[in-house]
Structure formats: structure tokens, C-alpha cells
N, C-alpha and C positions, 0 to 999 in steps of 0.2 A: 547729258543723261541721255542714255536709248528710251527705244520705246517701251524694250523688254526687263529691264527695270522697271522702270515708270510700272512697269504695271508686276509685276513682284514686290515693289513697295506698299504700294498701294493693299497688296491682298495679304502683305506679313500686318499692315496699320488694321485690319479686318476682325484679323486672326486676335490681333492684341487685343482690340476693345473688342469682343467679342465675348472672345477666351482666354486671356489671359496667357496666352502663349506664340513661340515666332516659332515657325517650320523653316526645312530645306523649301527650296524653288518649288518643286513637282510636286509636293504634299501642300504646299500652301492654294497655288494652281489651279491644281485639280482636286474636283468631287469626288471624294470618299465612294459615297452615295453612287453615285452615277458608275462610279469603276465598278463596281460591284454588279450595279445592273447588266452592265455589258461584259460583267464574265457569267451572266446566269448564277449569281447568288441569289438567293430566296432576300421576300421583301424582307427590309428595315437592315440590310448586310453592308457594311463596312469594309475595305479595306484599302490601308492607304498607297499610293501613286509609288513611293517606295519597296514595298513588297514585291516578289519574285512568282512568279504562278507559269507552273511547267506542266502538262496531262493534265490528266483526267482530273478536276477538282468538283466535289458538289458541296454546297456550302446551304445549309439550309439559313431559314430565315433572324432576323436578329443576330447575327454573327458580327461583333468587333473585335477583326484582325489590326494588328497595328503594326507599326512603320516598320519599318527593314525583314519584316518574316522570310522563308520562304517555305513557299509550297507545292511539293514539289510530288505531280501525279503520274507521273513513268512509271511507274514498276507497278500497274495494276489495279489504278486509282484511288484514290485519295477525298473520306467525306467527312464531314463534320456536322454536327444538329446543330439544331436551333438553336440561339441565347445561350451559347460560347464564348468565353472572351481570349482570342489569342494574343498573347502578350507579344512587345516590343519585341524582336531579336530572335523569337521563336523558329528553328527549322524542323520543319514534319518530313520526310523521308518515304518515299517506297521503293528505293532501290539503293542499292551499295557498291563497291568496286573495289572493297577491301584484298578480299582471296580473288581476286582479276590483278589487283597489286600485285599482290604478294609471290603468287604463281605466272610473275614474269607474263600478264595478260592468259594464260592458259584456262584458267577457273572462269564460270560466266559470271557476267554481273548478279546479282544477286536481286528479285526481283519482289514483292509484296505488301498489296497492299493496307492502309494504314484508315482505323475509322477513327472517328473520335463522337463518342456519345455526346446526348444535348446538355447542356447545363452545366458548361466542364471550364473551367477556366484553367489556363499553360500558363504558366511564370515565364519573363521576361526569362530568355537566353537561354530556354533548353531547347533540348531533340529532340525529338521521335525517332528512333529507329522503323524501320519500313518491316511490316509484318504484324506492327502493336495493332490492338484495339485496347480503347480507354472506357469505361464505360460512361453510364449517364450519372453526374453529381457529382465529379473528380474535380481533384486541386494536385496541379501540379507544379510543388517550387518553383522557384527562379535556379534558374543555372543547373537544370537536375537534367538525367541523358537514362532516355525513357527508352528499356530493348526490353520489357517482355509484356503480357496485359495487363492492364491495372485492372479489378471488377469495382463494380457502379458502389461509389458514393466513399469511396480510399481517397485518402491525401496520401499522396509519394511526396522524398526530397531523396538529393543524392545522385551521387553519380558513380554505382547503376542508380538508377532511382528506387528503394524502396517504401515499405507504407507502414506509414508514420504518425496515424491516425483516421480518425473518418469522421464523415459530414452526416450530420443529423437534421434533418430538414419536417419542422414541425406546421406547418399549414405557411406564411411567409416566416417564417422564426428561421436562420439558420444556426448554426452549429459544427463549429470545427473543435472538434477534441481529439488531441493529443495524448500515441501513448506517450506513460512516461518509464522512463529505464530504472528498475532496481539497480543497488548496486555503488 
């Protein structure tokens, strides 16, 4: 057995004992809090090794960034406020090449910053388009495409994402209130 394989098996065993999980090689071997610190993220933040990071990124304290995410700050910067959760597979883009591709590469690339407020949850496999601002205490449901700004304390879902409810906070109590359609 190679030393590399032994190293992984030992790390995998530690993860399974401590957290009841088995991760891909790099995520099992490398410390995600250490990586966040190396990237200049806020204290207590973490980012999996499988996450891609490009351009200007600002991340607040106590942010969890899940595996297989893309953080693209190449189009004007990406900022993530403190105490956010960015779930597995989320893509946050500050540029796009749609018009560029459709015009036969004649139109310029679109660049615009993205800002995510404090205490916000972005569900798995969601995509946030360049130029979007997401307010504080928001919820973005899984598999959503966010192509417009989201006001604070709003729950959005869908492709494109639409408001489906609101977040109510009273001290430590948090309630998700969903709109109901009549008819």
C-alpha cells in the first residue's frame, strides 16, 4: 500500500469516527478552516478543498462554504457577509459570457459584483447571477437560479427564483413563513 493511500485511509477513518462521514481525498486531508484563513476569510469560516475560488472574494466571520462550490469574484468582486451558509454545489458568478457567445464573441463579457448579506442560507446547487445583491437573513431554496436582487428576510425558490415567503426573527426564534396560493 502506498504512503499516500495510507494517509488517506487514516484521515478517512478519523472523519468517520469523529463526524460519521467519508470525504473525497483532498477534503479529508486538508483542513477547511486553514484554507479559509489562507484565503483571508473571516475568523471561524471554512471552505472545502473541492471549492473553486477566483478573483476578489471577501468572506465574513463564521461562514460555512460547502464542497464543490464556485466562488467567482473575477467580475467586480464577491462579498459574503458573516454567518452565512453556502451549500454544496452552489455557484456564485460575477461575470457571464452569454451575450459574448451569442454575438460570435463581438459583445463584451458582462461583469458585475455580487453581494450576499449576513446570516443568509443558499441551498444546494443554486446559482447566483452576476450583479445580484441578496439581503440579510435570506433563504435561497435548493436548485434556484437567482437573477435579481432579494430583499432582506425573504425566502426565494425556483428558476428563476421568486419570493415564496419571509423570515421572521424574534430573539433566538426563527420562523420561515411561506406564502400560500389561493385557488
